C-alpha positions in Angstrom: -10.8 -46.0 -8.2 -11.8 -42.4 -8.7 -11.0 -39.2 -6.8 -13.5 -36.5 -5.9 -13.0 -35.0 -9.4 -13.9 -38.4 -11.0 -10.3 -38.8 -12.2 -8.9 -42.4 -12.3 -6.3 -42.7 -9.5 -5.8 -46.5 -9.5 -7.2 -49.9 -9.7 -8.3 -52.5 -7.2 -7.8 -56.2 -7.9 -9.5 -59.0 -5.9 -7.9 -62.4 -5.8 -10.8 -64.0 -3.9 -14.4 -63.2 -3.1 -16.4 -65.3 -0.8 -20.1 -64.7 0.0 -21.4 -66.1 3.3 -25.0 -66.3 4.3 -25.6 -65.6 8.0 -28.7 -67.5 9.1 -31.0 -66.5 11.9 -33.1 -68.5 14.2 -36.3 -67.9 12.2 -34.6 -69.4 9.1 -33.9 -72.7 11.0 -37.4 -72.8 12.4 -38.9 -72.3 8.9 -36.9 -75.3 7.6 -38.1 -77.7 10.3 -35.8 -77.2 13.3 -37.3 -78.6 16.4 -36.5 -77.3 19.9 -36.6 -79.1 23.2 -36.9 -77.5 26.6 -35.0 -78.9 29.5 -35.7 -77.7 33.1 -33.6 -78.4 36.1 -34.3 -78.0 39.8 -31.4 -77.6 42.2 -32.0 -79.5 45.5 -28.5 -79.2 46.8 -28.0 -78.0 50.4 -25.2 -75.6 49.4 -27.8 -73.0 48.4 -28.7 -72.6 52.0 -31.9 -72.5 53.9 -34.6 -70.5 52.0 -35.6 -68.6 55.1 -32.0 -67.3 55.8 -31.1 -64.0 54.2 -27.7 -65.2 53.1 -29.3 -68.1 51.1 -29.2 -68.0 47.3 -33.0 -68.9 47.3 -34.1 -66.5 50.1 -37.9 -66.5 50.6 -39.1 -63.6 52.6 -39.6 -59.8 52.6 -36.8 -57.7 51.1 -33.8 -58.7 49.1 -31.3 -61.5 49.9 -27.7 -60.6 50.7 -26.8 -62.0 47.3 -29.2 -59.6 45.5 -27.9 -56.6 47.5 -24.4 -57.4 46.4 -25.4 -57.0 42.7 
């Protein structure tokens, strides 16, 4: 190691060096990765009636009470 005057001030020894490659999605797709899309529809009654403003799936003018809370 050198200081700002380029004078040797010490040494650095490494006992182990490990190089890791970090792959990205494009790398996997280029090498044949296939993706599948899964869709789900929630028919449970716990979401509430879509015409009620307190429903998670409110259909109507304006925002639902859930959206206003965000």
